[in-house]
Residue, then its C-alpha position, 0 to 999 in steps of 0.5 A: m556459470v557456476f562458482s565454488r569456494t573450494g574447487g579448482r577449474g574444470r569441475s562440474l557443479v559444486g554445492p555451496w561452501r559449507g565451511a565456517r565463514r572466514g574473515p579477512s585475517q584467515l585468507a590465504s596469500p594470493k600466491t597460494r590460491p590456485g586456479l584464479w584468472g590472470s596471475e592469482a586475481a582474487l574474486c569476491e561475491a557481488s554481495p556487499r557482505a562478501q566484499a567485506h570478507c573477500v572470500p574468493w570464488k573460482w570458476v568451475h564450469g569449464p576452463a577459466p578465460k584467458v586474460r592478457a597481461g595488464h588487462v583491467g576489467p572483467p574477463p571475457l563474457a564475465a558479465q553474462h554469468g550472474p552477479h557473483p564475480v567482482l574484480t577487486r584487483k588489476w587483472g594479470t598483476d600481483r598487486e592486491e588493492s584494498r578490499p571495498r567496504p560493504g555497500g560501497v567506497d568513498a570515491g574520495s578515499r580510493p587508494r592509488g591505482y585502485v580498480r573498481p569492482l565490476e559493479w562499480l564499472g557499471y556491471s549491474g549484477r542482473g539489475r542490482r547495483s550498489g555504490p557510485q557509478s559515474w566515472g570518467p577516464q583515468g579513474q576521474e569522476q565525471q561531474w555529478g549531474t544536477r537539475r538545471g532550470g527545473q528541467w530533467p537532469s543531464r544523462a551524466a546524473w543517471g548513475t549519480r551519487p545519491s547525495q546529489g542526484f536523489l537525496p531529499r532536500g535538507l537530508q544531504g549529509d544526514r547521518d541516518l541516511q548515510v548509514l542506510l546508503k552504506g548498508s548494514q549487517l543485520l540479523k533477520v529473525k524468522s523463528g526461534s531457531w532461524r536467525r541469519e545475518r543479512f546485509l540490507k542497503l538503501q539503493e542510491d535512488c532512495k526509493t528501494i532497499w536491497q536485501e541479501s538472500r541465500k535462496v537458490m534461483r531467487s530473481p533479482e527483483s525479489q531481493l528489492f522492495s520499495i519504500e512505497d511498500i512500507q506501512e511503518v517501521r516499528v521499534g522493539h518487540r512490536t510484531e508477533g515474530l520479535e515478541k515470540f523469538a527475540r525476547d532475549v535481545p534488548e528492545d532497543r536493538c530490535f525493529s521491524i519493517v511492516f508492509k502495506d500488503q499481505r507480506s510478513p513483517l521483516d523482523l531485524i536485530a541490529p548490532s547495537p542500539a545506535d545502528a537500530q536507531h539509524w535504520v529506524q530514523g533513516l527509514r522514517k525520513v525517507i518514507h516521509h519524503s516519498g509521501s510528500m513528493d508531488q505527482r510531477q516529482k514522482l513521474q520524474h523519479w520513475i522515468h529517471s529510474c527507468l533511464r538508469k535501467a535501460d543504460k546497459n553498458k553504463d556509459n552515460k549515453m543512450s544507443f538506439k537499442e537502449l532507447q528501445n529497452f527504455l521504452k519497454e521499461l516505461n510499459i510502451q511498445v512503439d514501432d521501430g520506425y517511429a522509435r528511430k524517427i524520435f531517436r534521429e530527431c534528438d540525435r543532433s550531434q549525429t553520433d548515433s547516441l543520445e547524451d546530455e541535452e539530447i536526452e533532455a530533449f527526448y524526455k520533453m518529447l516523451t512527456q509532452r501531453e497533447e490533451i493538457d496542451r488543449a485544455f490549457a489552450e481552452a483557458a489561455g487562448s493564444g497566450q503562453t500563460l494564464s492571467v488571474d482572470q483567465l484562471v478564474g474563468f477556467l475554475q468557474h466554467q470548466q472546473r465548476e469550483e464553488a469558491a472560484g475567484p481571484a483568491l483561489a486563483l492566486s493561491l493555486i498560482e502560489r502553490y503550483e507555479p514553478s516559475e518565480t518570474a510568472k509567479a511575480q507577474r501573477q500568471m500560471t504557465k503550462d508547467g504550473f497548470l499541469m502541476y495543478l491538475l496532478s495535485a490534490d486540488g486537481s484530483a477527481f476526489s474532493r480535497e475538502h472531503r479528505r478531512v472530517y467535514q460532516d456533523m459528528g454530533q448525531p447518534l451512532s445509528h446515523y452513521l455507516v461504520s467501517s467494519s471488519h469480519n473475523t478481523y484476526l484472519l489473514e486468509d481463509q476461514l478454515t485453515g488460515p493463520s490468525s494474527t494480531e497483525a490483521y487487527i493492526r492492518a484493519l485499524c490502519k485502513g480506518c476500520r472502526c468495528l473489529e471482531l474477536d471470537c474468544w475461546d478457552g485457551p491453555s494456562l487460563e489464557p483465552v484465545i482467539y480463532h475461528g471456532y471448530t476450524f483449523t485456523s491458528k490461535i492468538l492470545f486474547c491479551d495480545a490482540l487487545r495490546a495491538i488494538r490499544d496501540y493502534a486504535f486511534k492512530v488513523s481516526p480519533y472516533p470510537v472503536i467497537l469490539s464485537l465479542e463472540n464469547h465461547c469461554s468458560l466462566e473462569q476465562q470470562r473473568v480473565m477476559a474482563r480483567h484483561l479488558r480493564t487493565l490493558l485498555g484502561p481509560m480507553l474502555l467505556d465501562r459506564p454510560l456517559d453522563g446524561v446519555t441514557s435515552s439514546l445512543p451517543s455520538p462519535e464526537q462524544l465517544k472520541g478516544k473510547i473503545l466500546l464492547k458489543g456482546k451479551k449483557l445481563g439486564g439493561l443499560l443501568p444495572s439494578a440490584g440483584e438483576g439477573g443474579p451473579e450469573a445467568t445462562v445465555v446463548s452466545d451471540e450469533d455462532e457464525a461457525a454453526e452456519m458454515e457450510d463446510e461439512a467438517v465444521r458442521s459435523r464438529v458443531q453438531h457433536q458439541p454437547k448441549a451443556d456447552k451453552v455459554r454462561l455470562v459472568q457479571e464482570l464481563s456483562d458490566l463492560v457492555i454499555y451501548c451495544k447489547s447483542v440480542h436476537f432478532d424477533g421481528f421489527s417493531s410495529p405501531g402499538t408494540p413496545r419499542r426495542a431499547f435503543y442500546e439493543m443491536m442485532s446481527f444478521s447474516e448477509n442472506r437474512a439481511l437481503r431477505l429482510l430488505q426484499e420483504s420488509g425494506n422500509s421497516f428495516v430502514r426505519h429500524n436502522v434509524g434508531h438502532l445499530s445493525r451488524i451484517y456478516p458474510a454468509g456461512w458458505r464463504t469459507d474462502s473469505s470472499n465478500y458480498s456487496p455492501v451497497d445493498m446493506w448501506n441502501g437499507g441503512c445498515q451501519i456495521v456491514a462487516l467484510n473480510f478486509q484480508t480479501p481484495g476485490p471489487e467489494m473491498d474497492v467499493y467499501q474503501g471508496r465509501f469510507l474514503d469520504n469524511g477524512a477516512c475517519g471510519y464514520v460516514l453520515k447517512p443521507a437525511f432520508l435514512r435518518d428520518p424515523n418516518t421515512t418511506f424510502n425503500a431501495r427495492a421499491l423505489a418511489q418519488g421522495p426527497w431522495w429522488a434527484r435525477k442527475r446526468l453524469s458525463i465522464r470523458v476518459i481521455s488518457g492514462q499515465q504510467l500504468p504499472k506492468v502486470n507481468k514484470s517480464k521485460n517484453s510484456i506491455v499492457d493493453p489497457k482498457v477502462t471500465v466506468e461503473i456506477h454502484g447504488v440503488s438497482r436503477d442506477v447500477a450501470s457499466r461502460q467500457t472503452a476500447v482497448v489500447t494495445n501495447n501502451g501503459f505509459n500514455p494510452r489515449w482513449d478520448t471516449e465519453f460516457e453518459f449515465e443517469v443517476v436518480v439517487p445520487e446520495l447513495a451512488l459511487v463511481r468506480f474507475v477500473v483499468e485492466d490489461y485486456d487478454a483475448s484468451s483469458k480473464n483480464d488482469f487487474i491494473g488499478q482502480s479508484t472508487i469515489p462517492l458521487g458526492s465527492l466527485k469533482q467536475g471538470y478536467r481531473h486526474v483519477h489517482l489509481l489504487s493497487k489491488t490491496g488499496d494502496q496508491h500507485p506512485s504515479a498511475t493516473l487517468f485523465v478525465k473530464i467530468s460533468l454533472k447536470d440536473 
């Protein structure tokens, strides 16, 4: 159906209304509005903003449907034609009631004779709802549903008022949250000339936010984003957009919603500082609550949302058709006969619909996990609960917990047992057992390794360092945009080594971009501000700035000045006291930013050494290695006089990371290279050196830092495997953080260890100056510790849909990969389970032999099988073998961008034997 704000009935398509927006005081009397249904019935847009102004819409695609006098509700077929018509008055009468406020009305203040708009009658507007939903006959509200005895809420709660059904405990009545639930008119900022008023509102599930959009044909899903997708909420001009385009607006009215993935930040201006404060504080509270939910709560919340979506007519009952829709929402396709069987078993009232306790029974049946029942029976025997002794036996024999004992068993009962009665009797029920297995204590990744547990007092060269290549790029290496946001994203992922390619900019302000290409540019000073603000939010350990300097002498002095003034005491501008003969440790460098680059002379400056300026070649000029013809041509046409000269002010800021060119590894009898000198290698050169001089490379990396960067042909920002470089002891293995894929999955898995602090201690045989280890010519040694790894992939839980189509159900299969030395590399696959992403079962066991376990990682990959094309990625998790726990465990899956799926897991059993 097509709508117009200007035309009458029977017209063809009419474009959007382009006149000035009319407020309520400018509306014509109802009796003067021609062409409306019933007797001058006023229609408003479904968007809360339009409800506020109540500018009438008219049906213009054919004649208006006939409506009998006194009829209350939508006109015939109205709910089939998009989200726009919302009734604000009784049909067929001349009485006009109060217009609803944006985002909903308070049920307790409805005027007499009030008739709810279609949205509140249950008309969802293609999936979009706002405001209270659960109403009974004669306009009386039904009882808001609440959880009973720890069970799933009754069906009456599906459309429940958020303050009872969804609001985080302790936040009922919270003023900030109430503002978000009501919604606000905010200004969205995209450019200097693009500021538009948009309505934003936290949905009643307290998990999604609806934002108004004027784009034609925009899907309802695209107007929603999840709280889970938000990285942070920033106050003031702290994104590039607000910094550039909103300087005229006070900072206390500006805020930005920054997302975890590659989406641009949502830059917003509030009408007042108080409104901005409500939104910032409210969002932070909801994000905190979402992050603190346990896996069981996330599962219940997700199923609750799917139940509400499936209830198409919003009658608080579930018909068989709605049950089928609900199962599709859950990502499961079942045979109609089986679905009918479940439906009849639960329909005890024989009303051909499920409600209240019947739905609770259906929920229990749906979430029953036979594999958990069997594991519980192994531990409890025929009993209904686990005693302390039985739980200790399970922790010892199945889970292989080193600290298994009564103290650990009692702490798990106290932490995860929901029944106060069982807890008082020092017992664990099956519900508590499941909550334990879904928790961090039951995760396949060691809980102890989620904190910094390694020795952080060794030299920097003894650690692998999380490092980014061309950090400023958001996309490819040739034409992609540069952004300070890229530095923030990398730092938030634990990155500790960032790259800055510096060139002369206008107005004596150096810029950062990929030289000789068409990538966009950002100011050097803006990048430093972003680094300063986020350097130590995730990790306290040192950040290394890898400087590729192409600037003139004048702009180098500007760079040195910016480094000192913007970074202040964070910048390491002199050697640490007493640390002049070896590299300092991460512990000694906590809170410090180091500069890697060219340097005049040695670690300690001597009088007159090198003079005030010296002619030097820039560090590795990666652009010169690129295989794109246009880039190579531009490099070749640069005049030879463009060799970079270094000013003393910038040189003095390089302390422990002096860049030098590689001229061979030191050998016995030759002078040793200074400990503070480091070299950079392209991936191809590093692989060649590992093949030809593997042990020499390993020994070199015991006392010196090495940086590896992608080959020049990777103009699409693709990545190489970091594992070979780690096996050679290389510390700073730089990858393109903006490009997701298996390489980044393995990278993030490696640095998930040691509290995700960005530094992982190398194995002892890679720190020994006399080591004989060579991954390319593996021989017996202290690294050789043969293990037999057994992994049984039992089941999956709540796998996300790849295709958002209602009828698209995934066909999942699981691949288990081993990454490490070439001898250990292996891969095994399960069979495909068709049409089930909710609770697929595989029960397939794999065995692997691993001979260098300290270098091995295990990657679990779930894909949607497609016989005719490439399989679609669903989720993955990569875990260092040393961090992999044994026994019955849940593997928590990550998205393509490395963020955790709210409730998607694999249930596995792991065994590691000599």
